[in-house]
Gaussian input, Z-matrix of N, CA and C with variables (Angstrom, degrees):
# hf/3-21g

backbone

0 1
 N
 C     1     B1
 C     2     B2     1     A1
 N     3     B3     2     A2     1     D1
 C     4     B4     3     A3     2     D2
 C     5     B5     4     A4     3     D3
 N     6     B6     5     A5     4     D4
 C     7     B7     6     A6     5     D5
 C     8     B8     7     A7     6     D6
 N     9     B9     8     A8     7     D7
 C    10    B10     9     A9     8     D8
 C    11    B11    10    A10     9     D9
 N    12    B12    11    A11    10    D10
 C    13    B13    12    A12    11    D11
 C    14    B14    13    A13    12    D12
 N    15    B15    14    A14    13    D13
 C    16    B16    15    A15    14    D14
 C    17    B17    16    A16    15    D15
 N    18    B18    17    A17    16    D16
 C    19    B19    18    A18    17    D17
 C    20    B20    19    A19    18    D18
 N    21    B21    20    A20    19    D19
 C    22    B22    21    A21    20    D20
 C    23    B23    22    A22    21    D21
 N    24    B24    23    A23    22    D22
 C    25    B25    24    A24    23    D23
 C    26    B26    25    A25    24    D24
 N    27    B27    26    A26    25    D25
 C    28    B28    27    A27    26    D26
 C    29    B29    28    A28    27    D27
 N    30    B30    29    A29    28    D28
 C    31    B31    30    A30    29    D29
 C    32    B32    31    A31    30    D30
 N    33    B33    32    A32    31    D31
 C    34    B34    33    A33    32    D32
 C    35    B35    34    A34    33    D33
 N    36    B36    35    A35    34    D34
 C    37    B37    36    A36    35    D35
 C    38    B38    37    A37    36    D36
 N    39    B39    38    A38    37    D37
 C    40    B40    39    A39    38    D38
 C    41    B41    40    A40    39    D39
 N    42    B42    41    A41    40    D40
 C    43    B43    42    A42    41    D41
 C    44    B44    43    A43    42    D42
 N    45    B45    44    A44    43    D43
 C    46    B46    45    A45    44    D44
 C    47    B47    46    A46    45    D45
 N    48    B48    47    A47    46    D46
 C    49    B49    48    A48    47    D47
 C    50    B50    49    A49    48    D48
 N    51    B51    50    A50    49    D49
 C    52    B52    51    A51    50    D50
 C    53    B53    52    A52    51    D51
 N    54    B54    53    A53    52    D52
 C    55    B55    54    A54    53    D53
 C    56    B56    55    A55    54    D54
 N    57    B57    56    A56    55    D55
 C    58    B58    57    A57    56    D56
 C    59    B59    58    A58    57    D57
 N    60    B60    59    A59    58    D58
 C    61    B61    60    A60    59    D59
 C    62    B62    61    A61    60    D60
 N    63    B63    62    A62    61    D61
 C    64    B64    63    A63    62    D62
 C    65    B65    64    A64    63    D63
 N    66    B66    65    A65    64    D64
 C    67    B67    66    A66    65    D65
 C    68    B68    67    A67    66    D66
 N    69    B69    68    A68    67    D67
 C    70    B70    69    A69    68    D68
 C    71    B71    70    A70    69    D69
 N    72    B72    71    A71    70    D70
 C    73    B73    72    A72    71    D71
 C    74    B74    73    A73    72    D72
 N    75    B75    74    A74    73    D73
 C    76    B76    75    A75    74    D74
 C    77    B77    76    A76    75    D75
 N    78    B78    77    A77    76    D76
 C    79    B79    78    A78    77    D77
 C    80    B80    79    A79    78    D78
 N    81    B81    80    A80    79    D79
 C    82    B82    81    A81    80    D80
 C    83    B83    82    A82    81    D81
 N    84    B84    83    A83    82    D82
 C    85    B85    84    A84    83    D83
 C    86    B86    85    A85    84    D84
 N    87    B87    86    A86    85    D85
 C    88    B88    87    A87    86    D86
 C    89    B89    88    A88    87    D87
 N    90    B90    89    A89    88    D88
 C    91    B91    90    A90    89    D89
 C    92    B92    91    A91    90    D90
 N    93    B93    92    A92    91    D91
 C    94    B94    93    A93    92    D92
 C    95    B95    94    A94    93    D93
 N    96    B96    95    A95    94    D94
 C    97    B97    96    A96    95    D95
 C    98    B98    97    A97    96    D96
 N    99    B99    98    A98    97    D97
 C   100   B100    99    A99    98    D98
 C   101   B101   100   A100    99    D99
 N   102   B102   101   A101   100   D100
 C   103   B103   102   A102   101   D101
 C   104   B104   103   A103   102   D102
 N   105   B105   104   A104   103   D103
 C   106   B106   105   A105   104   D104
 C   107   B107   106   A106   105   D105
 N   108   B108   107   A107   106   D106
 C   109   B109   108   A108   107   D107
 C   110   B110   109   A109   108   D108
 N   111   B111   110   A110   109   D109
 C   112   B112   111   A111   110   D110
 C   113   B113   112   A112   111   D111
 N   114   B114   113   A113   112   D112
 C   115   B115   114   A114   113   D113
 C   116   B116   115   A115   114   D114
 N   117   B117   116   A116   115   D115
 C   118   B118   117   A117   116   D116
 C   119   B119   118   A118   117   D117
 N   120   B120   119   A119   118   D118
 C   121   B121   120   A120   119   D119
 C   122   B122   121   A121   120   D120
 N   123   B123   122   A122   121   D121
 C   124   B124   123   A123   122   D122
 C   125   B125   124   A124   123   D123
 N   126   B126   125   A125   124   D124
 C   127   B127   126   A126   125   D125
 C   128   B128   127   A127   126   D126
 N   129   B129   128   A128   127   D127
 C   130   B130   129   A129   128   D128
 C   131   B131   130   A130   129   D129
 N   132   B132   131   A131   130   D130
 C   133   B133   132   A132   131   D131
 C   134   B134   133   A133   132   D132
 N   135   B135   134   A134   133   D133
 C   136   B136   135   A135   134   D134
 C   137   B137   136   A136   135   D135
 N   138   B138   137   A137   136   D136
 C   139   B139   138   A138   137   D137
 C   140   B140   139   A139   138   D138
 N   141   B141   140   A140   139   D139
 C   142   B142   141   A141   140   D140
 C   143   B143   142   A142   141   D141
 N   144   B144   143   A143   142   D142
 C   145   B145   144   A144   143   D143
 C   146   B146   145   A145   144   D144
 N   147   B147   146   A146   145   D145
 C   148   B148   147   A147   146   D146
 C   149   B149   148   A148   147   D147
 N   150   B150   149   A149   148   D148
 C   151   B151   150   A150   149   D149
 C   152   B152   151   A151   150   D150
 N   153   B153   152   A152   151   D151
 C   154   B154   153   A153   152   D152
 C   155   B155   154   A154   153   D153
 N   156   B156   155   A155   154   D154
 C   157   B157   156   A156   155   D155
 C   158   B158   157   A157   156   D156
 N   159   B159   158   A158   157   D157
 C   160   B160   159   A159   158   D158
 C   161   B161   160   A160   159   D159
 N   162   B162   161   A161   160   D160
 C   163   B163   162   A162   161   D161
 C   164   B164   163   A163   162   D162
 N   165   B165   164   A164   163   D163
 C   166   B166   165   A165   164   D164
 C   167   B167   166   A166   165   D165
 N   168   B168   167   A167   166   D166
 C   169   B169   168   A168   167   D167
 C   170   B170   169   A169   168   D168
 N   171   B171   170   A170   169   D169
 C   172   B172   171   A171   170   D170
 C   173   B173   172   A172   171   D171
 N   174   B174   173   A173   172   D172
 C   175   B175   174   A174   173   D173
 C   176   B176   175   A175   174   D174
 N   177   B177   176   A176   175   D175
 C   178   B178   177   A177   176   D176
 C   179   B179   178   A178   177   D177
 N   180   B180   179   A179   178   D178
 C   181   B181   180   A180   179   D179
 C   182   B182   181   A181   180   D180
 N   183   B183   182   A182   181   D181
 C   184   B184   183   A183   182   D182
 C   185   B185   184   A184   183   D183
 N   186   B186   185   A185   184   D184
 C   187   B187   186   A186   185   D185
 C   188   B188   187   A187   186   D186
 N   189   B189   188   A188   187   D187
 C   190   B190   189   A189   188   D188
 C   191   B191   190   A190   189   D189
 N   192   B192   191   A191   190   D190
 C   193   B193   192   A192   191   D191
 C   194   B194   193   A193   192   D192
 N   195   B195   194   A194   193   D193
 C   196   B196   195   A195   194   D194
 C   197   B197   196   A196   195   D195
 N   198   B198   197   A197   196   D196
 C   199   B199   198   A198   197   D197
 C   200   B200   199   A199   198   D198
 N   201   B201   200   A200   199   D199
 C   202   B202   201   A201   200   D200
 C   203   B203   202   A202   201   D201
 N   204   B204   203   A203   202   D202
 C   205   B205   204   A204   203   D203
 C   206   B206   205   A205   204   D204
 N   207   B207   206   A206   205   D205
 C   208   B208   207   A207   206   D206
 C   209   B209   208   A208   207   D207
 N   210   B210   209   A209   208   D208
 C   211   B211   210   A210   209   D209
 C   212   B212   211   A211   210   D210
 N   213   B213   212   A212   211   D211
 C   214   B214   213   A213   212   D212
 C   215   B215   214   A214   213   D213
 N   216   B216   215   A215   214   D214
 C   217   B217   216   A216   215   D215
 C   218   B218   217   A217   216   D216
 N   219   B219   218   A218   217   D217
 C   220   B220   219   A219   218   D218
 C   221   B221   220   A220   219   D219
 N   222   B222   221   A221   220   D220
 C   223   B223   222   A222   221   D221
 C   224   B224   223   A223   222   D222
 N   225   B225   224   A224   223   D223
 C   226   B226   225   A225   224   D224
 C   227   B227   226   A226   225   D225
 N   228   B228   227   A227   226   D226
 C   229   B229   228   A228   227   D227
 C   230   B230   229   A229   228   D228
 N   231   B231   230   A230   229   D229
 C   232   B232   231   A231   230   D230
 C   233   B233   232   A232   231   D231
 N   234   B234   233   A233   232   D232
 C   235   B235   234   A234   233   D233
 C   236   B236   235   A235   234   D234
 N   237   B237   236   A236   235   D235
 C   238   B238   237   A237   236   D236
 C   239   B239   238   A238   237   D237
 N   240   B240   239   A239   238   D238
 C   241   B241   240   A240   239   D239
 C   242   B242   241   A241   240   D240
 N   243   B243   242   A242   241   D241
 C   244   B244   243   A243   242   D242
 C   245   B245   244   A244   243   D243
 N   246   B246   245   A245   244   D244
 C   247   B247   246   A246   245   D245
 C   248   B248   247   A247   246   D246
 N   249   B249   248   A248   247   D247
 C   250   B250   249   A249   248   D248
 C   251   B251   250   A250   249   D249
 N   252   B252   251   A251   250   D250
 C   253   B253   252   A252   251   D251
 C   254   B254   253   A253   252   D252
 N   255   B255   254   A254   253   D253
 C   256   B256   255   A255   254   D254
 C   257   B257   256   A256   255   D255
 N   258   B258   257   A257   256   D256
 C   259   B259   258   A258   257   D257
 C   260   B260   259   A259   258   D258
 N   261   B261   260   A260   259   D259
 C   262   B262   261   A261   260   D260
 C   263   B263   262   A262   261   D261
 N   264   B264   263   A263   262   D262
 C   265   B265   264   A264   263   D263
 C   266   B266   265   A265   264   D264
 N   267   B267   266   A266   265   D265
 C   268   B268   267   A267   266   D266
 C   269   B269   268   A268   267   D267
 N   270   B270   269   A269   268   D268
 C   271   B271   270   A270   269   D269
 C   272   B272   271   A271   270   D270
 N   273   B273   272   A272   271   D271
 C   274   B274   273   A273   272   D272
 C   275   B275   274   A274   273   D273
 N   276   B276   275   A275   274   D274
 C   277   B277   276   A276   275   D275
 C   278   B278   277   A277   276   D276
 N   279   B279   278   A278   277   D277
 C   280   B280   279   A279   278   D278
 C   281   B281   280   A280   279   D279
 N   282   B282   281   A281   280   D280
 C   283   B283   282   A282   281   D281
 C   284   B284   283   A283   282   D282
 N   285   B285   284   A284   283   D283
 C   286   B286   285   A285   284   D284
 C   287   B287   286   A286   285   D285
 N   288   B288   287   A287   286   D286
 C   289   B289   288   A288   287   D287
 C   290   B290   289   A289   288   D288
 N   291   B291   290   A290   289   D289
 C   292   B292   291   A291   290   D290
 C   293   B293   292   A292   291   D291

   B1=1.4216
   B2=1.5198
   B3=1.2993
   B4=1.4581
   B5=1.5285
   B6=1.3370
   B7=1.4591
   B8=1.5281
   B9=1.3364
   B10=1.4608
   B11=1.5280
   B12=1.3180
   B13=1.4649
   B14=1.5254
   B15=1.3058
   B16=1.4608
   B17=1.5236
   B18=1.3163
   B19=1.4477
   B20=1.5219
   B21=1.3074
   B22=1.4584
   B23=1.5187
   B24=1.3081
   B25=1.4540
   B26=1.5262
   B27=1.3080
   B28=1.4648
   B29=1.5192
   B30=1.3235
   B31=1.4599
   B32=1.5366
   B33=1.3152
   B34=1.4624
   B35=1.5229
   B36=1.3165
   B37=1.4620
   B38=1.5249
   B39=1.3353
   B40=1.4639
   B41=1.5299
   B42=1.3136
   B43=1.4673
   B44=1.5299
   B45=1.3236
   B46=1.4716
   B47=1.5198
   B48=1.3262
   B49=1.4659
   B50=1.5270
   B51=1.3126
   B52=1.4727
   B53=1.5288
   B54=1.3271
   B55=1.4600
   B56=1.5232
   B57=1.3075
   B58=1.4660
   B59=1.5264
   B60=1.3337
   B61=1.4667
   B62=1.5249
   B63=1.3333
   B64=1.4658
   B65=1.5222
   B66=1.3310
   B67=1.4652
   B68=1.5251
   B69=1.3320
   B70=1.4612
   B71=1.5345
   B72=1.3243
   B73=1.4660
   B74=1.5292
   B75=1.3347
   B76=1.4658
   B77=1.5307
   B78=1.3215
   B79=1.4578
   B80=1.5291
   B81=1.3335
   B82=1.4620
   B83=1.5272
   B84=1.3434
   B85=1.4575
   B86=1.5256
   B87=1.3175
   B88=1.4580
   B89=1.5250
   B90=1.3117
   B91=1.4680
   B92=1.5253
   B93=1.3223
   B94=1.4616
   B95=1.5319
   B96=1.3332
   B97=1.4634
   B98=1.5161
   B99=1.3255
   B100=1.4653
   B101=1.5250
   B102=1.3396
   B103=1.4649
   B104=1.5233
   B105=1.3228
   B106=1.4634
   B107=1.5210
   B108=1.3352
   B109=1.4571
   B110=1.5277
   B111=1.3249
   B112=1.4626
   B113=1.5185
   B114=1.3208
   B115=1.4644
   B116=1.5224
   B117=1.3293
   B118=1.4602
   B119=1.5222
   B120=1.3311
   B121=1.4452
   B122=1.5160
   B123=1.3035
   B124=1.4630
   B125=1.5243
   B126=1.3172
   B127=1.4578
   B128=1.5222
   B129=1.3041
   B130=1.4573
   B131=1.5235
   B132=1.3217
   B133=1.4587
   B134=1.5129
   B135=1.3250
   B136=1.4519
   B137=1.5199
   B138=1.3006
   B139=1.4557
   B140=1.5275
   B141=1.2973
   B142=1.4500
   B143=1.5246
   B144=1.3291
   B145=1.4669
   B146=1.5315
   B147=1.3072
   B148=1.4628
   B149=1.5224
   B150=1.3223
   B151=1.4622
   B152=1.5225
   B153=1.3295
   B154=1.4669
   B155=1.5189
   B156=1.3323
   B157=1.4631
   B158=1.5313
   B159=1.3184
   B160=1.4666
   B161=1.5284
   B162=1.3315
   B163=1.4662
   B164=1.5238
   B165=1.3219
   B166=1.4551
   B167=1.5271
   B168=1.3155
   B169=1.4659
   B170=1.5283
   B171=1.3285
   B172=1.4598
   B173=1.5235
   B174=1.3282
   B175=1.4615
   B176=1.5209
   B177=1.3123
   B178=1.4670
   B179=1.5155
   B180=1.3043
   B181=1.4691
   B182=1.5237
   B183=1.3208
   B184=1.4626
   B185=1.5319
   B186=1.3180
   B187=1.4612
   B188=1.5228
   B189=1.3086
   B190=1.4698
   B191=1.5220
   B192=1.3153
   B193=1.4544
   B194=1.5253
   B195=1.3184
   B196=1.4552
   B197=1.5202
   B198=1.3257
   B199=1.4673
   B200=1.5214
   B201=1.3326
   B202=1.4700
   B203=1.5274
   B204=1.3140
   B205=1.4558
   B206=1.5234
   B207=1.3376
   B208=1.4610
   B209=1.5267
   B210=1.3200
   B211=1.4674
   B212=1.5221
   B213=1.3154
   B214=1.4637
   B215=1.5303
   B216=1.3260
   B217=1.4615
   B218=1.5242
   B219=1.3115
   B220=1.4621
   B221=1.5239
   B222=1.3171
   B223=1.4607
   B224=1.5182
   B225=1.3141
   B226=1.4580
   B227=1.5225
   B228=1.3009
   B229=1.4483
   B230=1.5201
   B231=1.3262
   B232=1.4507
   B233=1.5076
   B234=1.3018
   B235=1.4516
   B236=1.5090
   B237=1.3114
   B238=1.4548
   B239=1.5143
   B240=1.3338
   B241=1.4634
   B242=1.5209
   B243=1.3000
   B244=1.4673
   B245=1.5278
   B246=1.3233
   B247=1.4586
   B248=1.5320
   B249=1.3266
   B250=1.4653
   B251=1.5261
   B252=1.2656
   B253=1.4584
   B254=1.5221
   B255=1.3202
   B256=1.4580
   B257=1.5291
   B258=1.3334
   B259=1.4639
   B260=1.5301
   B261=1.3108
   B262=1.4527
   B263=1.5211
   B264=1.3015
   B265=1.4618
   B266=1.5251
   B267=1.3248
   B268=1.4579
   B269=1.5198
   B270=1.2728
   B271=1.4486
   B272=1.5391
   B273=1.2899
   B274=1.4605
   B275=1.5302
   B276=1.3322
   B277=1.4644
   B278=1.5249
   B279=1.3175
   B280=1.4648
   B281=1.5216
   B282=1.2982
   B283=1.4594
   B284=1.5416
   B285=1.3533
   B286=1.4644
   B287=1.5295
   B288=1.3241
   B289=1.4428
   B290=1.5194
   B291=1.3022
   B292=1.4460
   B293=1.4943
   A1=111.43
   A2=117.65
   A3=120.35
   A4=111.07
   A5=117.90
   A6=119.75
   A7=113.46
   A8=118.23
   A9=120.39
   A10=109.42
   A11=117.12
   A12=118.85
   A13=111.00
   A14=116.17
   A15=119.61
   A16=108.77
   A17=115.83
   A18=121.02
   A19=109.06
   A20=114.93
   A21=119.53
   A22=107.71
   A23=114.49
   A24=120.73
   A25=108.74
   A26=115.64
   A27=120.68
   A28=112.40
   A29=116.50
   A30=118.95
   A31=109.17
   A32=114.72
   A33=119.56
   A34=111.79
   A35=117.46
   A36=120.52
   A37=111.35
   A38=117.23
   A39=120.45
   A40=110.62
   A41=115.61
   A42=119.85
   A43=109.76
   A44=117.54
   A45=120.87
   A46=111.47
   A47=116.69
   A48=120.19
   A49=110.66
   A50=116.94
   A51=120.76
   A52=110.38
   A53=116.46
   A54=121.12
   A55=110.79
   A56=117.41
   A57=121.20
   A58=111.01
   A59=116.76
   A60=120.15
   A61=110.72
   A62=116.60
   A63=120.00
   A64=111.39
   A65=117.57
   A66=120.77
   A67=110.71
   A68=117.45
   A69=121.08
   A70=110.88
   A71=116.21
   A72=120.45
   A73=110.32
   A74=116.67
   A75=120.04
   A76=111.67
   A77=118.02
   A78=120.55
   A79=111.23
   A80=116.85
   A81=119.72
   A82=110.40
   A83=117.01
   A84=119.98
   A85=111.13
   A86=116.24
   A87=120.68
   A88=110.94
   A89=117.68
   A90=119.54
   A91=111.00
   A92=116.94
   A93=120.23
   A94=110.95
   A95=116.71
   A96=120.00
   A97=111.36
   A98=117.99
   A99=120.76
   A100=111.26
   A101=116.44
   A102=118.60
   A103=111.11
   A104=117.74
   A105=119.83
   A106=110.82
   A107=117.75
   A108=121.63
   A109=110.68
   A110=116.07
   A111=119.71
   A112=111.83
   A113=117.44
   A114=118.79
   A115=111.43
   A116=118.22
   A117=120.34
   A118=112.69
   A119=117.42
   A120=120.21
   A121=115.46
   A122=118.35
   A123=120.32
   A124=108.55
   A125=114.45
   A126=119.06
   A127=110.02
   A128=114.86
   A129=119.59
   A130=109.80
   A131=114.54
   A132=119.10
   A133=109.07
   A134=114.34
   A135=119.80
   A136=108.88
   A137=116.52
   A138=121.21
   A139=112.24
   A140=116.82
   A141=118.96
   A142=109.75
   A143=117.27
   A144=119.66
   A145=113.19
   A146=117.40
   A147=119.43
   A148=111.19
   A149=117.23
   A150=120.31
   A151=111.71
   A152=116.56
   A153=119.37
   A154=110.31
   A155=116.78
   A156=120.96
   A157=110.49
   A158=117.50
   A159=120.97
   A160=110.58
   A161=116.79
   A162=119.68
   A163=111.41
   A164=116.93
   A165=121.00
   A166=110.87
   A167=117.22
   A168=120.74
   A169=111.19
   A170=117.52
   A171=120.80
   A172=110.74
   A173=116.75
   A174=120.54
   A175=110.41
   A176=117.32
   A177=121.22
   A178=111.44
   A179=116.58
   A180=120.33
   A181=110.00
   A182=117.71
   A183=120.89
   A184=111.49
   A185=116.50
   A186=120.27
   A187=110.18
   A188=117.76
   A189=121.74
   A190=110.38
   A191=117.68
   A192=121.49
   A193=110.50
   A194=117.58
   A195=121.08
   A196=112.09
   A197=116.70
   A198=120.59
   A199=110.46
   A200=117.11
   A201=119.74
   A202=111.43
   A203=117.20
   A204=120.91
   A205=111.00
   A206=117.23
   A207=121.16
   A208=110.62
   A209=117.35
   A210=121.27
   A211=110.86
   A212=116.66
   A213=121.13
   A214=110.44
   A215=117.32
   A216=120.35
   A217=111.18
   A218=116.42
   A219=120.77
   A220=110.71
   A221=116.98
   A222=120.33
   A223=112.45
   A224=117.20
   A225=119.78
   A226=111.84
   A227=118.35
   A228=120.55
   A229=113.51
   A230=116.73
   A231=121.12
   A232=116.84
   A233=119.37
   A234=119.57
   A235=111.95
   A236=117.85
   A237=121.61
   A238=111.07
   A239=116.69
   A240=120.49
   A241=110.09
   A242=114.75
   A243=119.92
   A244=110.88
   A245=115.40
   A246=120.77
   A247=110.54
   A248=118.24
   A249=121.34
   A250=110.28
   A251=118.24
   A252=122.00
   A253=109.91
   A254=116.89
   A255=119.94
   A256=111.04
   A257=117.52
   A258=120.71
   A259=110.69
   A260=117.76
   A261=120.91
   A262=111.63
   A263=117.48
   A264=119.20
   A265=109.18
   A266=114.66
   A267=120.02
   A268=108.62
   A269=114.83
   A270=118.89
   A271=109.65
   A272=115.64
   A273=121.17
   A274=110.91
   A275=117.43
   A276=120.69
   A277=111.46
   A278=117.26
   A279=119.64
   A280=110.85
   A281=118.26
   A282=120.28
   A283=110.22
   A284=119.03
   A285=121.05
   A286=111.99
   A287=116.60
   A288=120.54
   A289=114.65
   A290=120.43
   A291=119.86
   A292=112.27
   D1=-3.39
   D2=-178.33
   D3=-73.20
   D4=-23.02
   D5=-177.84
   D6=-86.62
   D7=-2.80
   D8=178.35
   D9=-81.23
   D10=142.35
   D11=179.08
   D12=-70.92
   D13=147.68
   D14=178.37
   D15=-82.66
   D16=140.68
   D17=-178.23
   D18=-107.86
   D19=140.01
   D20=173.98
   D21=-108.38
   D22=128.44
   D23=-177.70
   D24=-107.81
   D25=131.48
   D26=-179.09
   D27=-107.95
   D28=-16.17
   D29=-179.74
   D30=-153.14
   D31=171.57
   D32=177.39
   D33=-66.47
   D34=-29.19
   D35=177.53
   D36=-65.07
   D37=-35.89
   D38=176.02
   D39=-63.61
   D40=-41.56
   D41=179.83
   D42=-66.71
   D43=-42.40
   D44=179.15
   D45=-64.14
   D46=-39.68
   D47=178.79
   D48=-65.43
   D49=-42.23
   D50=178.78
   D51=-66.20
   D52=-40.90
   D53=178.22
   D54=-61.56
   D55=-42.86
   D56=178.91
   D57=-66.04
   D58=-39.77
   D59=178.18
   D60=-63.76
   D61=-41.78
   D62=177.93
   D63=-66.70
   D64=-37.38
   D65=178.50
   D66=-63.03
   D67=-43.24
   D68=178.64
   D69=-64.01
   D70=-39.84
   D71=179.38
   D72=-65.11
   D73=-41.35
   D74=177.66
   D75=-65.01
   D76=-38.43
   D77=178.15
   D78=-65.19
   D79=-39.14
   D80=177.63
   D81=-65.99
   D82=-42.64
   D83=177.70
   D84=-63.33
   D85=-39.49
   D86=179.40
   D87=-63.72
   D88=-44.82
   D89=179.46
   D90=-67.05
   D91=-35.16
   D92=176.92
   D93=-64.71
   D94=-43.09
   D95=178.64
   D96=-65.65
   D97=-37.81
   D98=178.65
   D99=-61.97
   D100=-44.83
   D101=-179.53
   D102=-66.60
   D103=-38.38
   D104=178.23
   D105=-66.78
   D106=-41.64
   D107=178.68
   D108=-61.54
   D109=-46.03
   D110=-179.60
   D111=-65.26
   D112=-36.03
   D113=179.20
   D114=-70.64
   D115=-26.51
   D116=179.04
   D117=-78.99
   D118=-43.72
   D119=-168.54
   D120=-109.51
   D121=-10.48
   D122=-179.58
   D123=-123.16
   D124=90.39
   D125=-179.57
   D126=-85.38
   D127=148.47
   D128=178.48
   D129=-71.86
   D130=138.74
   D131=178.33
   D132=-88.41
   D133=137.91
   D134=-179.10
   D135=-116.75
   D136=143.10
   D137=178.95
   D138=-103.40
   D139=15.57
   D140=177.42
   D141=-69.13
   D142=143.00
   D143=-178.74
   D144=-59.51
   D145=-35.99
   D146=-179.75
   D147=-66.05
   D148=-39.32
   D149=178.52
   D150=-69.53
   D151=-39.06
   D152=177.16
   D153=-62.64
   D154=-42.46
   D155=179.59
   D156=-65.22
   D157=-41.85
   D158=179.12
   D159=-63.75
   D160=-41.52
   D161=177.79
   D162=-65.40
   D163=-39.46
   D164=177.82
   D165=-63.41
   D166=-43.03
   D167=179.05
   D168=-65.18
   D169=-41.94
   D170=179.60
   D171=-63.45
   D172=-41.17
   D173=178.39
   D174=-66.86
   D175=-40.93
   D176=-179.95
   D177=-63.29
   D178=-43.15
   D179=179.46
   D180=-64.98
   D181=-39.24
   D182=178.87
   D183=-64.47
   D184=-42.08
   D185=178.71
   D186=-65.77
   D187=-43.94
   D188=178.76
   D189=-61.58
   D190=-42.00
   D191=178.72
   D192=-63.30
   D193=-40.37
   D194=177.65
   D195=-64.29
   D196=-39.55
   D197=178.72
   D198=-65.72
   D199=-43.32
   D200=177.75
   D201=-62.86
   D202=-39.86
   D203=178.71
   D204=-64.24
   D205=-43.00
   D206=178.35
   D207=-63.46
   D208=-40.92
   D209=178.62
   D210=-63.87
   D211=-40.62
   D212=178.89
   D213=-63.45
   D214=-44.23
   D215=177.93
   D216=-65.26
   D217=-39.57
   D218=179.14
   D219=-60.49
   D220=-45.47
   D221=-179.96
   D222=-71.33
   D223=-35.15
   D224=-176.92
   D225=-70.58
   D226=-36.84
   D227=-173.99
   D228=-103.75
   D229=35.43
   D230=166.94
   D231=91.92
   D232=5.56
   D233=179.32
   D234=-74.34
   D235=-39.42
   D236=-178.37
   D237=-109.31
   D238=73.78
   D239=-179.10
   D240=-72.83
   D241=155.14
   D242=-179.78
   D243=-66.94
   D244=154.10
   D245=179.30
   D246=-66.73
   D247=-30.45
   D248=-179.82
   D249=-63.04
   D250=-39.27
   D251=-179.65
   D252=-67.04
   D253=-37.85
   D254=-179.88
   D255=-67.46
   D256=-35.94
   D257=-179.27
   D258=-71.17
   D259=-34.96
   D260=-178.00
   D261=-73.80
   D262=-33.61
   D263=-177.80
   D264=-76.77
   D265=136.13
   D266=-179.50
   D267=-110.46
   D268=160.54
   D269=178.98
   D270=-73.83
   D271=167.17
   D272=-177.97
   D273=-63.85
   D274=-41.40
   D275=-179.94
   D276=-67.23
   D277=-38.61
   D278=179.63
   D279=-66.15
   D280=-34.49
   D281=-179.87
   D282=-73.40
   D283=-25.69
   D284=178.83
   D285=-73.76
   D286=-35.38
   D287=-175.48
   D288=-91.17
   D289=2.27
   D290=179.31
   D291=-106.78

């Protein structure tokens, strides 16, 4: 705000005129921000076959990537233990009788 010029007001009409000018400027900025926000987050939907196919492929790849990630976490944190470990471990009853 240091680069804005300082205004000298001589009457209430000067203050009202400046207030109205600032209100109009804020409304223009607000409408500009609304259009930019809508253009970023609200894309137009298209019913063209190529766009539908592209959206289907993007969704499919995302789902496949999620499944691979879940499988990787499952194997890393003990879900998919090796068969050798399962053969070595004995049940509780077998360990009591040996």
